[in-house]
C-alpha positions in Angstrom: 0.0 0.0 0.0 1.3 3.4 -0.9 2.0 5.9 1.7 -0.8 8.6 2.2 1.7 11.5 2.1 3.3 10.2 -1.2 4.6 13.3 -2.7 6.0 11.9 -5.9 4.7 13.5 -9.1 1.5 11.8 -10.4 1.5 10.3 -13.9 -2.2 9.9 -15.1 -2.8 7.5 -18.0 -6.1 7.3 -19.9 -7.1 4.4 -22.0 -5.1 2.3 -19.7 -6.6 -1.1 -20.9 -5.5 -0.6 -24.5 -2.1 -2.1 -25.9 -0.1 1.0 -25.0 -1.8 1.5 -21.5 -0.9 -2.0 -20.6 2.7 -1.6 -21.6 2.8 1.6 -19.4 1.4 -0.3 -16.7 4.3 -2.8 -16.8 6.8 0.0 -16.6 5.4 1.5 -13.4 8.0 -0.3 -11.1 10.9 0.9 -13.4 9.8 4.4 -13.0 9.6 4.5 -9.2 10.2 8.3 -8.8 6.6 8.7 -10.0 3.2 7.4 -8.9 0.9 6.3 -11.6 -2.9 6.3 -11.9 -4.2 4.1 -14.8 -7.7 4.8 -15.9 -9.7 2.7 -18.3 -12.3 3.8 -20.6 -15.0 2.7 -17.9 -13.0 4.6 -15.3 -12.9 7.9 -17.2 -14.5 8.1 -20.6 -12.8 11.0 -22.1 -15.7 12.2 -24.1 -17.7 13.0 -20.8 -16.0 16.4 -20.8 -17.4 17.7 -17.2 -16.4 14.5 -15.7 -12.8 15.0 -17.2 -12.5 18.5 -16.0 -13.7 17.6 -12.4 -11.5 14.5 -12.2 -8.4 16.2 -13.1 -8.9 19.2 -11.0 -9.3 16.7 -8.1 -6.2 14.6 -8.6 -3.7 17.3 -9.9 -1.4 15.1 -12.1 2.0 16.3 -13.2 1.9 14.5 -16.5 -1.2 13.2 -18.4 -0.5 10.5 -21.1 -3.6 10.1 -23.3 -3.8 6.6 -24.8 -7.5 6.8 -25.1 -8.8 6.8 -28.7 -11.6 5.7 -31.0 -9.4 3.0 -33.1 -12.0 1.0 -34.9 -10.8 2.3 -38.3 -13.6 0.8 -40.4 -16.5 1.4 -37.8 -15.5 5.0 -37.6 -16.9 5.4 -41.1 -20.2 4.6 -39.8 -19.7 6.4 -36.5 -18.0 9.6 -37.4 -19.7 11.6 -34.5 -18.6 9.4 -31.9 -15.1 9.1 -33.4 -15.0 12.9 -33.6 -16.1 13.4 -30.0 -13.4 10.8 -28.7 -10.5 11.4 -31.1 -10.8 15.3 -31.6 -13.1 17.2 -29.1 -12.0 15.2 -25.9 -8.3 15.7 -26.8 -9.0 19.4 -26.9 -10.6 19.3 -23.7 -7.8 17.2 -22.0 -5.2 19.6 -23.4 -7.2 22.7 -22.0 -7.6 21.1 -18.6 -3.7 20.4 -18.6 -3.0 24.0 -19.3 -5.4 25.2 -16.4 -3.7 22.6 -14.1 -0.2 23.2 -15.2 0.2 19.5 -16.2 2.3 18.3 -19.0 0.2 16.6 -21.9 1.3 13.9 -24.0 -1.1 12.6 -26.7 -0.8 9.7 -29.0 -1.7 10.2 -32.7 -1.2 8.2 -36.0 0.2 7.9 -39.5 -3.3 8.0 -40.7 -3.1 11.9 -40.8 -1.1 11.5 -43.9 -2.5 10.4 -47.3 -0.2 7.5 -47.7 1.1 8.3 -51.1 4.6 9.4 -50.2 7.9 7.8 -51.2 10.1 9.1 -48.5 9.5 8.6 -44.6 7.1 11.2 -43.5 8.4 14.1 -41.4 6.5 15.7 -38.6 5.9 19.0 -40.7 5.0 17.2 -44.0 1.5 18.1 -45.4 -1.5 16.1 -43.9 -4.4 14.7 -45.9 -6.2 12.0 -43.9 -8.1 9.6 -46.2 -10.6 8.2 -43.5 -12.7 9.4 -40.8 -10.4 7.9 -38.3 -7.5 9.7 -39.8 -9.5 13.0 -40.0 -10.6 12.9 -36.3 -7.2 12.2 -35.2 -5.7 15.1 -37.1 -8.4 17.2 -35.7 -7.6 16.0 -32.2 -4.0 17.1 -32.8 -5.1 20.6 -33.9 -7.4 21.1 -31.0 -4.8 19.9 -28.5 -2.1 22.4 -29.7 -4.6 25.3 -30.0 -5.8 24.6 -26.3 -2.3 23.9 -25.1 0.7 24.9 -27.2 2.9 23.0 -24.6 1.6 19.7 -25.9 3.6 16.9 -27.2 2.0 14.7 -29.8 3.5 11.4 -30.7 2.5 10.0 -34.1 3.0 6.2 -34.5 2.2 3.2 -36.8 1.3 -0.4 -37.0 1.3 -0.8 -33.1 1.2 -4.2 -31.7 1.9 -5.8 -28.3 1.3 -9.1 -26.4 -1.8 -7.4 -25.1 -5.1 -6.7 -26.8 -6.2 -7.3 -30.3 -3.5 -6.6 -33.0 -2.0 -7.8 -36.3 0.6 -10.1 -34.7 -2.0 -12.1 -32.5 -4.6 -12.2 -35.5 -2.0 -13.7 -37.8 -1.0 -16.3 -35.2 -4.7 -17.3 -34.9 -5.3 -17.4 -38.6 -2.1 -19.4 -39.3 -3.0 -21.9 -36.6 -6.8 -22.1 -37.9 -6.5 -22.0 -41.7 -4.7 -24.0 -44.4 -3.9 -20.9 -46.3 -4.1 -17.1 -45.5 -3.9 -14.0 -47.7 -2.1 -10.8 -46.5 -1.9 -7.4 -48.3 1.5 -7.0 -49.7 1.4 -3.4 -51.5 1.0 -1.5 -48.1 4.5 -0.5 -46.6 5.2 0.8 -43.1 7.2 0.3 -40.0 5.8 -1.7 -37.1 5.7 -0.3 -33.6 6.1 -2.5 -30.5 4.0 -0.8 -27.9 6.5 -1.7 -25.1 9.2 0.2 -27.0 6.8 3.2 -27.5 5.7 3.1 -23.8 9.3 3.3 -22.7 10.0 6.2 -25.0 6.9 8.1 -23.7 7.9 7.7 -20.1 11.6 9.0 -21.1 10.0 12.1 -22.6 7.5 12.6 -19.7 10.3 12.7 -17.1 12.6 14.7 -19.2 14.0 18.1 -17.9 14.0 19.2 -21.6 10.5 19.5 -22.4 10.1 20.7 -26.0 6.4 20.7 -27.3 5.4 19.8 -30.7 4.7 16.8 -33.0 7.1 13.7 -32.8 7.1 10.5 -34.9 8.0 7.2 -33.4 8.0 3.7 -34.8 10.6 0.7 -34.8 13.1 0.9 -37.6 12.9 -0.8 -41.1 10.4 -0.7 -44.0 8.4 -3.8 -44.7 4.9 -4.7 -46.2 2.1 -6.5 -44.2 3.1 -9.7 -46.0 6.6 -9.5 -44.8 5.4 -8.8 -41.3 3.2 -11.9 -41.4 5.8 -14.1 -42.8 8.2 -13.3 -39.9 5.6 -13.8 -37.4 4.7 -17.3 -38.8 8.6 -18.0 -38.9 9.0 -17.0 -35.2 5.8 -19.0 -34.3 7.2 -22.2 -36.1 4.0 -22.4 -37.9 4.4 -23.4 -41.7 0.8 -22.5 -43.0 1.5 -20.9 -46.4 0.7 -17.1 -46.8 -0.4 -15.7 -50.1 0.4 -12.1 -50.9 -2.5 -10.0 -52.4 -3.1 -6.4 -53.5 -5.2 -3.9 -51.5 -7.7 -4.0 -54.1 -8.4 -7.5 -53.5 -9.1 -7.0 -49.7 -11.6 -3.9 -49.8 -12.3 -2.2 -46.5 -14.8 0.6 -45.6 -11.9 3.0 -44.6 -9.0 3.6 -46.9 -5.8 2.3 -45.6 -2.5 4.2 -46.3 -0.2 2.5 -48.9 2.9 4.2 -47.2 3.1 4.4 -43.4 6.7 5.0 -42.9 7.7 7.8 -40.4 11.0 9.7 -40.1 11.9 9.3 -36.3 15.0 11.4 -36.4 13.5 14.3 -34.6 12.6 12.3 -31.5 15.9 10.7 -31.4 17.7 14.0 -31.7 15.7 16.0 -29.1 15.0 13.2 -26.6 17.7 10.6 -27.3 15.2 7.7 -27.3 16.3 4.4 -28.7 14.7 3.2 -32.0 14.9 -0.7 -32.1 15.0 -2.7 -35.4 11.4 -4.2 -36.0 12.7 -7.7 -36.0 14.3 -7.4 -32.7 11.2 -6.0 -31.1 8.9 -8.6 -32.9 11.1 -11.3 -31.4 10.7 -9.8 -27.9 6.8 -9.8 -28.2 6.8 -13.3 -29.6 8.8 -14.5 -26.7 6.3 -12.9 -24.4 3.6 -14.8 -26.4 5.4 -18.1 -25.7 7.1 -18.6 -28.9 
């Protein structure tokens, strides 16, 4: 039980039951100079604005890390208003409350703010042009956060996976176990992000004496297709089910997926000295955690 007079700075994490939130929870003991409060969607639905304002005023955090988001990319096409409430309006409210309470604000965003048509890794100041409701609402969340709180740090990431929650890695393992053959898109390229690596980078930034606001990119290094990602997952899992590469056009989805999801991470490395691991090393660690 923690002491009642615990004067350590408080780190508040919203969306604590998601992949990133779970990875942040695992790091709590490593960052013992801080106390943490992890809040799930049920504990604090961020689109209930008065509840958010009152709660933050009462607990007085030093840092707020917003991992909460509407992430059902295809469903967002049918629920644009709810996606906007959670991904845009709520983020602006959180940023404003952090301003009022002198609290650092870190918000997690996505490569979906870009159109996916580039040939070079996206830099933070490249033009945005989201192609889906999800991407549009996440971009608006960035805008509202920086408008309400210019001291905000936004971290854009891509292809997030973990040993927790639902994600591409776990889906591929299940399909490889259940099917005689699976098909995976081969013409979308990106860089996977192991949520454990991202969580560590976020806490490094949150605790830094060198707080420089703005937008930063974070992913693991390497450029691969979803097909290459699936092949490596199968190899590490020791499952020989054949994987067939298909074009995006052969796998239509309600929301358009970016063909290019590669982020330039040089700014976050230069500014905060965070480590960018190779995607294969990080995937290997995740697969080990999953028992492979």
